[in-house]
N, C-alpha and C positions, 0 to 999 in steps of 0.2 A: 562462518564466513561464506559468502555467496560464491558459487562456482562461476567460472568465466562464461560458461554456456548460459546460465541463468541471467548473468549480467548482460549478455548479448540479447537475450529475449526481452529483458526489461528496456534495454536501449532501443530496440526496434519498436516497442510499444510507445516509448517516449517520442521517437521520430514520427510515428503515425499520428500522435496527438499534435505534434508540431505542424505537420502537413495539413491536418484538418483545421487548425487554428488560424491558418493564413487567410482563410475567407473572412474571419472575424477581424483580423488585422487590416485587411483591405478596406472593409467598411469603416473602421475607425479612422484610418488615414484619409479616407474620402471626405472626412469632416473638415480637412484643412488643405488638401492638395488635389490637383487633378490627377487623372489616371497615370499618364506618362511621368509626371513629376514624382509621384510617390514610388513608382517603379525605379526611376533614376536614383532617388535617394537611398532606396533599399539596396540596389546592386552596387552602387558606389561605396556605400558603407561596408558591404560584405567584401568587396574587392580589397579595401584598405585593411580590414580585419584579417582576411585570409593571407594577404601578402606579409603582414607583420608576423602572424603565427607560424607560417611555413616558409619564411624567407630562406632558411638554410636548405630546405628540400627542393628549391626551385633553381634550375640551371638556366639563367637568363641568356647565356651564350648559346645554349642549345636551341632555345626558343627563337632567337633572332637569326639563326642559321637555317631555319626551316625553308623549304621550297615553296613555290607559288601554289601548287596543289594543296599542300598542307595548310597554308594560310587561308585558302578558299574554304577548306573544311572548317577551320576554326572560325572563320567569318560566319558561316552558316550556323555553327553551334552557338556563337555569341549573340547573333541577331535573331534568327528564327527560333533556335532551341532554348534561348534564355530570355532575351529582351521581349520579343513578340509573345512568347509563351507566357511569361509572367504578366504581361499586359492583358492578354485574353482571359487568363484565369482570374485576374483581378476584376476585370469588367464583368465576367460571368457571375462572380460572387455578389456583385451589386445589383444584378438583374434577376436572379432566380434564387431558390432556396439552397442552402449550403449542402444538403445531402445530395441533391441532384448534381451540383457541381462536382462533388467528391466522387460520386459513382461514375458519371460520365468521363471524368478525368482518369479514372482507373482503367479505361480502355487502351491505355498506352501500349500494352503488349500486342494488341491487334494491329496498331499502326506500325509498330516495329516489324511485325511479320509481313505486312503489306509492302513496306518499303523494301524488305529483303527479297520479296518476290520480284519487285520492279527492277532491282539491281542484280537479279539472277543469283543471289547469294542464299536463297532459301528454297527448299523443296516444297512443292505444292502438296497440301494435305486436305483430303476431303473432310476429315473430322474437324479440322480447324475452320474450314470453309463453312461447315454446318454451325459451328459456334458463332462465327461472324454473322450468319443469317439470324440465328436465334437472338443474339445480342442486339442486332439492329431492330428486331421486333420489340425487344424489351426497352430499348431507348425510346421508341415511339410510345410505348405504354407510359413511361415516366413523363414524357413531354405532354401527352394528351390526357392521361388519366383514364384511358379506355383500353379494354382488352383487345379490341381491333383498332390499331393505332390510326390517328388522323394526323398525318404529317403537316397539314395545314396549320395545326395548332402549335407547331414546334416554335418556341420562342427564341429570341436572340440570345438569351442567357444560355440555353441548352446548346445552341450552335457554337457559341464561343467556348464553352466547356469542352466540347468535342474537338474544336480547333486547337485548344490548348494541349490536349492529349496528342494530337497530330504533330504539333510543333515540339513537344517534349520528346517525341520519338526521334526527331532529328538530332537531339542531344545524344541519345543512346547510340544511334547509328554513327554519329560523328566520332564518339569515343572509340567505337570498334574500329573505325577507319584509322584512328590515330594511335592504336595500340603499337607499342614498340618505338613510337616517335617521342611521346611525352608521357610522364606519369599523370595520375589523376589530379594531383594538386596543381601541376603546371597547366593542365587543360582548364581546370576550374579558374585559376587566376587569369589566364588569357581570355577566357570566355566572359568572365565578369568585367574585365577591362573593356572589351568590345561592346558588351551590353550597356555599360555605363555611357560610353561615347554615343552609341546609337540612340538610347533613350533620351539623352540630353538633346540631340539634334531633333528628335521627334517632338519633344515638348516645345522646342523653340519654333519649329514649323507650325505647330498648332497654336502657338501663342498662349500656352497655359500660364496663368499668373502664379507668382511665388510671393508669399508673404511670411515674414518671420513671426508674425503674430499667431500663426497656426501652431507654433511650438508652445503657446500658453495653454493649449488644449491637451490635457493629460492623455486622452484617448490617442491623439496623434503621436505624442512622444512615446508612449508605451508600445504602440503598434510599430513605429519605426525601429525602436530598439529590438523588439522581437523579430521583425523582418530581417534585420541585419544579422542577428545571432542565428536565426534559423538557417540562412544561407551559409553562415560560417561554420556551424557545427555539423551539418549534414555529411560532408565528405569524411571527416575523421571518425565520426560515430558509426557511419555505415561501414567504413573500412574495418573498424574494430569488430562489429557484429559479424561480418562475413568471414572473419578469421576463425570464429568460434562456433559458427552455426552454418548448416547447409543452406545454399542459395535458394533452393526450392522452399524450404521452411521459412526463410527470411521474407520472401515475396508474399507468402500466404499470411504471415503475421502482420505485414504492413496493410493488409486489407482491412484491419481494424480501424483504419482511418475513416471509413464510411460510417462506422458506429459512433465515433467521436463527432463527426460532422452532424449526424442526426441529433445528438445530444446538444451540441452548441446551438443548432438551429431552433430546437424546441425550447430550451431554457433561456436563451438570450433574446430570441425574436418571435417565439410562439409559432414557429414554422412546423407544420405537420404534413404528412403524406397520406394518401388514401390507400385502400387495400390493393387496388390495381397497381398503383405506383410502387408500393412495397414489394409486390410480386416481381415487378420489373427490376427493382434493386437487387432482389435475391437472385434473379436469373443472370444478371450481369456479373455480380460478384462470383457466382458459381462458374460462369463461363471464363472469367479472368483467372480463377483458381485453376481450372483445367488447362487453360492456355499456358499459364506460367509453368505448370508441371510438365507439360509436353515440351515447352521451349528449353527447359533446363535439365531434361532427362537425357 
């Protein structure tokens, strides 16, 4: 019988696969829906799923008694940390190769650190500052394919992947600010509700068309189901893993997402990266590894 620690490791490997697979899901859903429409359908479905599964763990009275400051934080989590983040990572997956999206998105810890400095909640570290500089250089290598980066070759896809990481950091900062006010499931439900509303209005403003005929495409249906489930199972599976494995180890295991993304890109779309770009990937993964270790030590 498998130990709980081994099950936690396998769960994290599964989650890493899920995160890497979202790029493929975004491309498949793009065959039938516009960007904001597919994000709206995914987050709305996830909101319904999470609400049903965790109904007994959610105190609606506590949620509606929150003050204005708390609701502003939740609004930032739902719009920037969820709706806009999912949109930018979805758009990035359509514009550049999957491994670049995954690697650039993994810079979330650096954004969290930067926000912490801005809010005076984080002490300045020369070592982390050095990692930031090195990672910036590696990002340029991935974008340009040159050892000496040419940032003029930085594409929109790479910019959006970095933006997604910056927006995702808002989610993490918001959760820290809401500690003691709501549990993780309550925050997730509220954030998904806000994200559903905001993406609905965004797609209305942009006038994205909606056609039920898109559901005749099995790519679209499979991607939608996967997107809903991915948003639904992340919270409980992550909570289970962190009960049985150290947080530092968990964050390092999740870096396997970049390997999955490389495999998906190669086998499904024939995407490859050059030696210089591979070096940039290795530098960023190493920097994130060290950053995570410092942040959680």
